[in-house]
N, C-alpha and C positions, 0 to 999 in steps of 0.2 A: 345934524351932527354926523361927522365923518371919522371913522376909526381906521387908521392906516397900519398900525403895528401893535403887536402884543409884546411890549418890551420885556415883561417878566418872563414870558415863554422863551424869547430870544436869549436872554441872559442865562436862563436855566439850561437851555440847549447847549450853549457855548461851554458852560461849566461841566455839563454832563459829557460832552465829547472829549474835553481835556482830561477828565477823570477816567474815562474809558481807555484812553491812551496810556495813562499811568498804570491802570489795572493790567492792561495787556503786557506792558513792560514787566510788571511785578510777577505775573504768571510765567513769563519767559525766564526770569531770573531764578525763580523757585524751582522750575522744572529742569533747567540746565545746570543750576548751581553756580552760574557765572553772572557777575555784575555787568560784564561787557559781552554782548552777543553779536554786535555789529559795530562797525567803525563809528557810526553816528552816536552810539551811546556815550563815548568818551574818546574822541579822535586821538588826543595826545597819548593817553594811557593805552589805547588800542595799538598804536604804533610801537610803543615800548614792549608791550606784551608779545606782539608778533615777532619782534626781533629776538626776544628771549626764547620763544618757542623754536625758532629756527636754530638758535645756538644750542639749545638743549638737544634737539634732534641730531645735530652735527656731532656733539660731544658723545652721545650714546653710540653713534656709528663708529666714532674714533675709539671708544672703549671696547667695542667688539673687535676692531682691528688689533688693539693692544692685547686682548685675550688670545686672539689667534696667533699673534707673534710670540707670546709666552709659550703657547702649545708647541709652536715650531721649534723654539729654542730647547724646550724640554725633550722633544722627540730627538733632535740632533744630539743632545747631550747623552741620551740613552744609547744611541748607536755607538758613540765614541767611548762610552763606559765599557761596552762589550768589547770593542777593539782593544781598549787598554787592558782588559782582563786577558785577552788572547796574547798580547805582547808580554805581559807579566809571566804567563806560562811559558812562552818561547824563551824568555830570559832564564827561567828556572832550568829549562832543558839545556840551554847553552852552558850554563854554569856546571850542570851535571856532566855534560860531554867534555868539559875542560879538565876533568879529573883523569889523571894518567892511568888509573886502574882499568879504564874501559878499553875494550878492544875495538878494532875497526868495525867489526860486525855489530858490536853494541851501539856504536855511534851511528851506524847505518839505520838501525831501528829507531833511534832517537831522531835522526834526520827525517825519517818518514813522518813522524808526528809533527815536527816543525813545519814541514812542507804542507801538511794538511791545515795547520793553524794559519799559515800565511795565505793559503787558498781561501780560508774562511774570512780573513780580513779583506781580501779582494771581493768576496761575495757581498759582505756588508757594505763596502764602498759602492758597489755597483747597484744594489737594490734599495739602499737607504733612500727614502723619499718622504715627502709631505705634500699631500694634496696633488699628487701626480708629478711633483718636481723633484729631481734628484738633488741630494743634499751634499754628499761627500765626494762628488766627482770633479770639484774644482771650479764649477761655474760661478760660485760666489767668492772665489779666492781674491785676496787683495792684489790688484794689478800693479804693474810698474811701467816704466817707459817702454820696455820691450814686451811686456806681457799684460794684456788687457783682459779683465775678467769677461767670461762669456755672457754673464748677466749681472744685473745689480739687484742686491737684496735690500730693499727699503721697506721699513714698517711705518706707514702713515698713522701717526698716533695722536694727531691734533685736529681741531675743527677747521683750521685755516691752511692756506698754502704754505709749502715748505716746512711743515711741521712733521718731519720724518726722522727716523733713526736708521742709519745704515749699519749693516752687520757684514762681517767677512768670515767665510768658512773655507779653510784650506782643503787640499786634496788628501785623501787618506787611504789610497791603495798601496800595494806593496812597493810599486815603483817609487812613489812619492816618499815613502818611508824608508827607502833604501834596503828593503827586504827581498827584492826580486831574486837575487842569486845568493841569498844567505846560506852559509855552509858551516857545519860543525863537524866536519869529517876528521879533524885533527885538533889537538889541544890549542894550537896556535890559531886556527881558524875559529874555533869556539871562542877564544879570547877576543878576536876581532869582532865576532858576532855580538858579543856582550856590549861592546862599545856602540855598535850600530843600533842595537835594540834600545840602549839607554837614550840615544839621540831620538829615536822614534817615540819612545815613551815621553820624552820631554816635549816633543811637538804636540802629541795628543793632550798632554797635561796642560800645555799653554792654551790650546784651543778650548779645552773645557773650562779653564779659568776665564777666558774671554766670554764664553757663553754664560757663565755665572754672572759676570759683570753686566752683560746685556739683559739677562733676566731680572737682576736687581733694579736696573734702570727702568725697565718696562713695568716692573711692579710698582715703582714709585710714580711713574706716569699714570698708571691705571688708578692708583689711590687718589692722586690729585684730580684726575678726570671725574671720578665718582663724587668727590667732595664738591667740585664745581657744579656738577649736574644737580646735586642736592640743593646747593645754594641758589642756583638759577630757578629751579622748580619752586622753591620757597618764595623767591622774589616775584615770579610770575603769578603765583597763587595769590599773593597779597594784592597785586594789581588787578587781577581779573576775576577772582572768585568772589561770590556774593556772600554776605553775612546772612545765612539762611534764616536764623531766628529773627533778625531785624526785618528781613524782606517779608516774612510771613506776618509779622506784626503790622508792617506798613500796608500790606495787601488787605488784611482784615479791616484796617481803618478805612482804606479807600473804598472797599466794597460797601461798608456801612454808610459812608458819606455819599456814595453813588446811589444807594437806595433812597436817601433823603432827597437828593437832587431829582430823582425820578418822581418822587411824591410832590416836590415843589413844582415841577413841570406840569404834572397832571392838575395840580391846584390852579396854576396860572391859566391853563386852557379852560378849566371849569369856570373860573371867574370871568374870562372873556366871553364865554357862551352865555353866562348869566346876564351880563351887561347887554349883549346883543338881543336877548329875549326881552329885556326891559325897554330897550329903545325901539325894538321892532314892533 
């Protein structure tokens, strides 16, 4: 009599190896919390999940850009608010100097304050900056055929190419505002100064209005970005994450079945040895 194979042992070994692979996958899913740990677990879902992860990362980066842009706009608006306060004070002084009851000496004292306030406007324009970049020196001004801006102010607020918002910020020193040679040395000049100051106030107010519009748009973009990130995270989670309760249940079942397979393999080997003893 010739015995070539222990079929029972071979079958038990095959089932045991397959079950060990399932158990190993189960442990990976429970420990990582993810149903898909490598592309081989589910190639199609893995591809979709990776694309979502890339999109989420890009959107988070775009959201940071948008927050920085909002901070930039708020900083610029703060500088202009101070300049507007200074212009308002200069106008008050010009109105005061236009009163005929003031002497030339009185107007000279008022002129000194006006000159100091104009100097302060120049100081703000020269030192106003964000992250090392000057803001109010005209480098971000709207260009024309004859005048090209020194730099372009773009806020990249999306995850893809060409998803930028461009902003323009004019020059706000005394020369640009027409205040360089402002004089209130006589009622007539004071009257002229009032008109000049009104025009300067209008320019500052227009720029602040534009900044408010930029900020509102950026706020809307940021809100949309945050909602999109939440939706993508939820979608990616449904694709990739494991149902931990179900995985633990399946793992416990597989471990139990595995123990039974080990017992069956041991029994198959015992039976084969018993037969060999009988025929030996």
